[in-house]
N, C-alpha and C positions, 0 to 999 in steps of 0.2 A: 410558903413555908411547913416544915413537917415538923410533927412533932417528936423528937428522941429522946429517952428516959427524962424527962421533964422539960426539957430543951428544943427549942426552936433553931432548927440549922437551916439553910438555903439547900435547894435540890443537888446545887452542884458536888457536895461536901458527898452526898452518895454513891456518887457513880464511882464506884472502887473496876479499874478492869484487872483483867486477874493475872498474875504471874507467880510463879515461883517464887518463895523470895529469895533475893540477889540479881535476882534475874531481869533481863529487859523486857519492859513493859508495851506489852504489841495486843496482835489481836486475840482470838478465841484460842487459837493454838498452842498460846504462851501456857498455856494449860500442861503442857505435856510434861511426860516423867520419864524420867535417865536412870534407872536402876541397874547396877554394878559391884562386884564386891569393889570393898575399901582400899584391899591390897591385896597385891598378887607377886608372886617370886619373878625378877629376873629371868629371861627364858621364856617367859610361863605366857599364855593367850588369857584377855578377862572376857568372861562372859556379860552381852549388855543388852536389858530389856529396854523393848521401846513399845508405845501406843501402836494398834496394828495400822491407824492408817499415819504414822509418822513418816515424812516426807525431809529432804536434807542430808544435811553431815553429820561425822562423827567426826569430831579433832578432839587431838590431845594439845594440851598446852602444861609447857614447865622446864625445866623445873622449876619452885620455885625456891627464889632468892633470898636472901634476908627474913627478916619479918616470916613467924609463919604466919601462914593462912594468909599474905599480899597475894596479888593478882599477879600469875606468869606472863611473861611476856613475848613467850617464841613459843610459836607453832610448831610441832613438832612428827604431826601426822594429821589428813583429812582425806576418809572414805566414808563415798556414799551410803546413805542410810540404804540396805535390802531387805529390811525384814522388821518383822517384832523381835526379833534376835540374832542376836549377831557375836562372833567370835573376834573379835582384836587383841590384833600381837604386836605388844608395843614397842617390841628391839629397840628401848634406850635405856642407859646406866639406871642404875637403882639411884632413886630419890623422890621428893612431892608433886606429884605432873595434880592435871584439871580435866576431867574428859568432857565436851560439850556436845550437845543437840542442838547443830545452829541448823536456822530454816532454809529456803534456798534462795529468803529475801538478804540473810545477812543476821540475821534476828537470832539470838541467843537465848535459845528454847526450855532450855535446862542445864545445869551443872552440877558436876561433883567431884569430890574429891578421889583421887588413888595415888597412893601409896607404893610405888614396883622397890621392893624389897630385895636384896641380896641373895639367892637361889644359895641353899648347900650345897656347896661342891666340895669335893674331897677328892688331892691325888694324892696317890701313892706308889713310890718306883719298888717295884718284886725285886731285883736284878741291879747289880752294878752295870751301872753305865758303861760301855767301855765304845770306843773310836768304829762305825761301821757295821757295830752290831745292833741287834735288835734285843728290843726290854719289852719285859712286861709289866705294866700298870694298871693298877687296879684305881677307879675314880665311879664318884657319884655324882650327878649331877642331873639337869633338867631332861636331859637327852632329845633335846629338840632338835628338829628337822631345820640339818644350818648348822649349828651345833658341831666345831672341832676341838682336834685337841694338834695345838700347832706346840714346836721346839724351836727354841728365839736364840740364837747367843744372847749373851748378857749386855743391855744397852742398845739393842739393836730392834725394831720393830720388824724388820724382815724375820718369817719363817724360812727357816732348815728345811723340814720337814712336817707335814699336815696330814692328818689321818681323820675321817669323819668318826664324830663320837657316838655312833652304834650303841644302844643299849636300854637299858630301863630303869626309868626316873626311881621306881621305887627299892632299886634294891645296887650291891655294889655291880661296877661290872670292871672285867678284864679285858685290857686291849694290847696290842703288840702296838709299837712304836718304835721305829726307827732311831737309829743314834748319828747325831754327826760323823762324820769321817776323822775331822781334827777336835785332838783335845782342846779343852777350854772350859767354860764357866757358860752354863746355858739355862734355859728357864722353859718345862713343858708349862703349856698354859691351856685354859679350858676358856673357847671362846663362842659367845654365839654369831651366830646366823648376822647378825646386827653388827660384828665387830667389839665387841665388849666380852674384855678379858673381866672371866670372872673370878679364876682363882690362876694361882699362879707357884710351881714347885722348883724351887732353885734346884738344878742338877750340877754335877761335876764329873764330866765326861772325861775320863784316865784310862794312860796306857796302862795301866795295874792291870795283871791278868789274876784272877779271882783263882784259887787252890784249893784242893782238896788232898789232905796230908794224912797218912797211913804207911807201917811197916809196909814194905813191900811181899815178907816171907812171914811165917807165925807159922805156931805150934797146933796143932789139933787142941780145940778148948781151950785154946791158949786168950787168957781176957786182952785186948791191945785198945788204945785210943788212937781217935781219927778225927781231922779236925778240917771245918770248911772256914774260908776267911769271905765271901760274900754274902750278901742280904739273905736274909732269913726270912720266909714266909713261915707263916705261925701252921704247922702242919707237917712240914717237911720232916723226912727221916731218911736214917742212915740205913741200907738194908743190903746185906748180900747176898748175889745168886750163883748160881754155877752156871760154869764160863760156856758148859755145852747144853744148850735145852733154855738158859735163860728164866729158869725157876727159883722163885725166893726161898732162902734158906732160915727161915726163922722168921719171926715176924717184926716188922719194919721198926725200928728204934728212935724214938725221937731222940730228937737233942737239947742242950740246953745254949738258951742266948747271950751271949757275952758280947753286947756292941756291936757290932760286922764278922764276928767271929762265930762258930758254930761247933762244940764238944760233943764228943761220945764217946763212953764205954762201950767195946761191942764184945762179945765172947765168940770165938772164930769157930765154922762147923767143924764136929768131931771126929769128919769124914773127912782124911787127906784130898786134894786133889788143889785143880784150879778152877777159880772164883774171881768173881768182878764185885767189886766192891761199889755202890752205887748212890748217890745222894739223889733224893727225888720227891717229887710233888706227890704224895700217896691220892689227889682228888683227880688229877690230869694226868698220872703216870709219867709225865713228862720226867729224865733222866737229865737233871742239874749239871752233873758233873759225876766221872767212873773212874776207878782204877783198876789192873789189877792186883789179885790175890791170890799168892800162892800159902796152903797149908800143908804142914807138912805133917811126920809122926810124930 
């Protein structure tokens, strides 16, 4: 008998096997520790730290169904332990999961909760979606290997067009994406390499063409109004350039955005001649639309 805190207890009571709380009891290796972040954005990998002598498997179980904290019943992923530091790419839908370190004999040596959150993704179309044309899409997302942007008909899972989501996760990106040849309701989807849709942008592909309107002829120095009915990106501007040489006359004039219509009041050049009125992106220099403009005396 052994005296503990003033009481005599049997030696068997003192035999305590080493195990982490909630883990399967086993040999000394059961004291293994698995360390990883508690939360990771969907489409991102999670770094796992293990003991240098760890052997076995890393498993991902879940998602947790029903009562929070209940044991997940589905194994989503199983990879062999390859070292004390591992990058695991979950590639599963957002939800609550559980990471497990499992021995070669199948014993659970350690486990940790892992929440996979919806990664912040934003999609914005900069131009009117016209059949068979290419439109500029600004997007923010994980930009992980295998991620892509899909154009999908509404109610259908079959992509009409697909382009890789090549960009930088730390900033807004711009990608040219082809529009379907048939008018109708579509979605532009941001999809991970595992096929998980992180965000969808409804798009109406219409045969209605965007237009730029202005007088064909104005007097030198006259004030006149121009209107553009396409989508407007912040910073777009109206400029007047000489028909020959293409040099800009005056400074770019920013328009006023009102829904899908942009309008501005311009002053015609003081010198008569043939000019070009253009609506352009001053950052890229891309001319979105242009018209001839005759300036008379």
